[in-house]
C-alpha positions as CSV (number, residue, x, y, z in Angstrom):
1,M,14.2,25.1,-7.9
2,T,17.3,23.6,-9.4
3,K,17.1,20.1,-11.0
4,V,19.6,17.6,-12.3
5,I,17.9,15.7,-15.0
6,V,19.5,12.4,-16.0
7,Q,18.4,10.3,-18.9
8,H,19.9,6.9,-19.4
9,H,19.2,3.3,-20.3
10,V,19.7,0.4,-18.0
11,V,20.0,-3.4,-18.6
12,D,17.3,-4.1,-16.0
13,Y,15.3,-1.6,-14.0
14,D,14.9,-4.0,-11.1
15,R,18.7,-4.3,-10.9
16,W,19.2,-0.5,-11.2
17,Y,16.6,0.7,-8.7
18,P,18.3,-0.7,-5.5
19,V,21.6,1.0,-6.5
20,F,19.8,4.3,-7.2
21,T,18.2,4.0,-3.7
22,E,21.5,3.2,-2.1
23,H,23.0,6.3,-3.7
24,E,20.4,8.6,-2.0
25,A,22.9,9.5,0.7
26,V,25.2,11.0,-1.9
27,R,22.4,13.1,-3.3
28,R,21.4,14.3,0.1
29,R,25.0,15.2,0.9
30,H,24.8,17.6,-2.0
31,G,21.5,19.1,-0.9
32,A,19.0,17.0,-2.8
33,K,15.4,17.6,-1.7
34,G,13.8,14.7,-3.7
35,H,13.4,13.1,-7.0
36,V,11.0,11.8,-9.7
37,I,11.7,8.7,-11.7
38,N,10.1,8.5,-15.2
39,R,10.2,5.4,-17.3
40,E,9.6,5.4,-21.1
41,A,6.2,3.8,-21.9
42,T,7.5,1.4,-24.6
43,D,10.9,0.7,-22.9
44,P,10.7,0.6,-19.1
45,N,14.5,0.3,-19.0
46,S,14.8,3.8,-20.5
47,I,14.8,6.2,-17.5
48,V,14.6,9.9,-16.9
49,I,15.3,11.0,-13.3
50,E,14.5,14.5,-12.0
51,N,16.6,15.2,-8.9
52,E,15.6,18.4,-7.0
53,F,18.4,20.4,-5.3
54,A,18.4,23.3,-2.9
55,T,21.2,25.2,-4.8
56,I,22.8,25.1,-8.2
57,E,26.2,24.6,-6.5
58,G,24.8,21.4,-4.9
59,A,23.4,20.2,-8.2
60,R,26.8,20.8,-9.9
61,A,28.6,19.0,-7.1
62,F,26.3,16.0,-7.3
63,A,26.7,15.8,-11.1
64,Q,30.5,15.8,-10.7
65,D,30.6,13.4,-7.7
66,P,33.2,10.7,-8.3
67,S,30.9,8.0,-7.0
68,L,28.3,8.6,-9.7
69,P,30.0,6.7,-12.6
70,E,30.7,3.7,-10.3
71,A,27.1,3.7,-9.1
72,M,25.8,3.8,-12.7
73,Q,28.1,0.9,-13.7
74,R,26.9,-1.2,-10.8
75,G,23.3,-0.4,-11.6
76,G,23.7,-1.6,-15.2
77,V,23.6,1.7,-17.1
78,D,24.4,0.5,-20.6
79,K,24.5,3.7,-22.6
80,A,26.2,7.1,-22.0
81,P,23.9,9.2,-19.8
82,Q,22.6,12.6,-20.8
83,V,22.7,15.1,-17.9
84,W,21.2,18.6,-17.7
85,I,21.3,21.0,-14.8
86,V,18.2,23.3,-15.1
87,E,16.3,25.9,-13.2
88,E,12.6,25.2,-13.1
89,A,10.7,28.0,-14.9
90,E,7.2,26.9,-14.3
91,A,5.3,23.9,-13.0
92,K,1.6,23.5,-13.4
93,R,-0.7,20.6,-13.0
94,Y,-4.0,20.1,-14.8
């Protein structure tokens, strides 16, 4: 499975979340299969999102989509995001 992992900080999670939800259509257009949102335990405005994609090409296209910077700005992202495109090597639950 291919993932686009995005780490960023937002001004206010409750302001950011509706913009993230609205942007789902763009993720789907590039082959997104789902996502997981993680929030830092001591700072709930520090977010790590794991977006799952069908192909690496779709993941790359999403990461370069011209609508992404504008959506981040509207959502209140206040620090430069870190973005990784990764292939999942193993997933195991305990």
